[in-house]
Structures are given as C-alpha cells and as structure tokens.
N, C-alpha and C positions, 0 to 999 in steps of 0.2 A: 404407826406404819404404814397405813392406809396412805396418810398424807404425803409420807416420803414416795410411797409405792406413784402414788398417783404426779408429784414433780418429777419424777423420776421418768416417767413418762413424757410427759410436757417437757421436759429438757432433750430429752433423746427426740420427738417428736420435732421441737423448734431445729435444732443441732442436725438433722437429716435437711429440713428443710431450707437452711442455710446451705448445708454442704450440697444442695442439688440443684440451689438455684445459684451460686459460686459455680459449678462444674459449669453449667449452661451458658452461662454467663463469658465464662472463660472459655468455652469453644465456638459462641458468638464473637468476641474479640478476637480470637486465631482468626476466623473468618475475614471478620474487618479488615485488620492486620493483610492478611493472605491477600485478598482485594486490592487492597490500596498498595501493596507490592507488584500487583502485576501491574497497576497502573500505572505506576513507577516507572516500571521498567519499559512500557510501550512509550510512552513521555517520555521517556530519554533515547528510545532509540530514534535518533535524530541523523543517522550515518547508515545506509543503503549501500554495501557493494553487491552490484550486478555481473555475473556469467553469464556469457552470451555462448551460442552453442558452438565457434571457433575458438575456442579458452582463452577470449579477451576479455577482459572487467573493462569496468565504470562505475566510481564510486561516485553518490547522491549525498547529499548531505539537506537536511530539509531546516529553512530557514522560520523566522517571523512572519517573513513576507514571500513566502516560494520556496524553492529550493534549488542549489547551484551545483555547481562540476567543477572542480579544479581541471578535469578530464577535459573538458570544451569551450575553455576560456574563449570570451568573443563568438559564442557561437548560439545561437535558438535553440532552445533546447526541448522538444519536443516529446512527450511522454504519451504513448498507445495503449491503453488497456486492450487487451484481445483474446482468442481463443481460435484454436485452426478448425473450428466447428461451426463458426456464426458465421452465416449469410453476409450481414451486413461490415462484418470486419474484413473478411477477404473483398470483399467487393470494393472495400477501400486500399485494399494492398497497392493497385496500380498507381493511383492518385500519390500514394506515401512516396513510392518507388519515382517515380517524376519529379516530386519536389526535392526528395534528396539530391539525386540526381542537380536538377534544376538549382540548389542551395548547397553546393557541396560541402563547397570550405567555409560556409555561414548558419548552417541547418546541421544536427544532429537529433536523427528520430530513434529513438529510444523503446520500440516494444515491449510490454511487458506483459508473458506468458500468463492467462492466467487459469492453469491447467493443473492438477497435479497428477505426478507420477509419467509424463508424458514421453515417450519412449524415445533417445534422442537421433538415432536414425529414423525415424516418421516424422520430425521434427525438421531435419536438416531434407527428406524427402521435400514437405514441406516449402521449406525456402528456397528450393529449388525451383520446386515447381512453380512460384510466385515471381519469381527472382528476386526475391526480396535480399536490398541494397545496403539494409541498417543496420542497424545492433537490435539483436534477438538475444531479451535476458530469460536464462531456462534458472535463475538465482532461486535457493529455499525461500529467499526475502520476498518473492514477488509481493506475495500476498501481503504480508504485512505493510512492504511501501504500497500499493494500492489502498489500503485500509485509511492510511493518513492522509493520502492525497483525495479519495473520495468525501473524506469528513472536509479537506482543505476546501474544494471547491462544492459544497454543498449537495455531495450527486446522493441519489437513492443507496441506504446500505445495504441492498440486495444486490450491489455492485452490475449492474447492467453496463453492456458492452457493446460496441466497443464504445471507449470514452478517451480523448482526446485531452493532454492539458499541455500550454505553451508558457515557457518559460524565458526569458532574457537576461541575463548579470543578475539571477538567480532573484528575479522577480516575476510574481505570477502575473500571466500576458492574458489568455483567456485560454476556454476549456469549450470542447463538443462534447456532447451525450449524444452518441448515434454518429451516423455517419454523414459527412459535409459535402458540399461540393471543393473539388481542388481548385476552386478560383479565390474562395471565399477563403481557403486557409493561404493559401498565393500572398492574399491581399492583407493578412493577419500578421503572416512572415515580413512581408516589406515593410509594412509601422512598427513591427518590432524590431526591424532592421536598421529602422531613421530612414528607408528609401522611399 
C-alpha cells in the first residue's frame, strides 16, 4: 500500500508538472502567435489613405523601392512629417509654400501631422496663419505611415521632426532630417524632374 501511495503521489506530481508546463508553453505560443500576427498586419499595411483638413484624400502605397500614388502621377511627392508646436517645422513652412507655388504641377507636398487628437479648428487656423497651400493630412494612419517611412530611411525610432522624404515615380530620391535651405530642396526637385 505504501508503494502504491508513493507511485500515486509521484504520478500526480509528474502529471501536474506536465500540465503546468503545457499551459505556460501554450500561453507563450499564444503570445508569439499574437506578436507574429501583429507584425504580419503591420507588414501587410502598405496602402495608406490620408485625409486632409479640406475633406480631400490621397492614397499612398508603399513599394519595395519607395512609395507611390496613383493620385499624383508624374509629380515629385514630398512627405513632410511635422507638428504645429515644432519651431523648425514652422520655420520651414514658408519655404515649402514657395516650392509648392514654384512647382505647382510637378510637385505635391503632403504634410503629415504627427499630433494626436489635434482640434480641427485649431489646425485650420494654423493652416490659414501660415498660408499653407499644400495637402495637410489629419488621418488616423499618420503615425503608422510615419513608422514605415522612418524605418525606410533609417531615421531614429523616436521620430524627430521635421522629416521630409522625396519620391518620384514611386522611387525614393532623398530625405532631410531637420529643416534645410529651400535652395537645397529646389535643386533636388529639379534633379528628380530631370531639369
């Protein structure tokens, strides 16, 4: 009877160890599967529909060599990641306005706002105050797009701003981290256009 009791206790202990191990292993597998699903979802997110303050939208698609937009054929696309509270972002706005005017039919600047829950009326006032004449995105996809573009250009993960990234025919051309002189951007636009 003593041997039977000992065998029973050992069997019960062994059974509980196996079951608790399976349970932890199963939870760990569930976590890994959930992480992989999230990674897959992020990697599959290649199309971004950006909404503007003025109710328009632009569709952008990430490719292996850059980003393209069927809405902006034959134009240089410049994504500008900014915030309304950022002094260098505000300082470069007049230069971007000038460039958009100068290259109206050949350039599309898309400003991507990196602020959460920005009041639409305050943003409209900001746009009017700075006389912004280019597309300003207030999409809920702004941060997801920023994450992809920052990774694409190997910019720091803490997303310093402003960041401007230029594309032509879906191909990455150049990027600028921080405000840069208007003449420098203009030269790169002309090069991208083959002028």
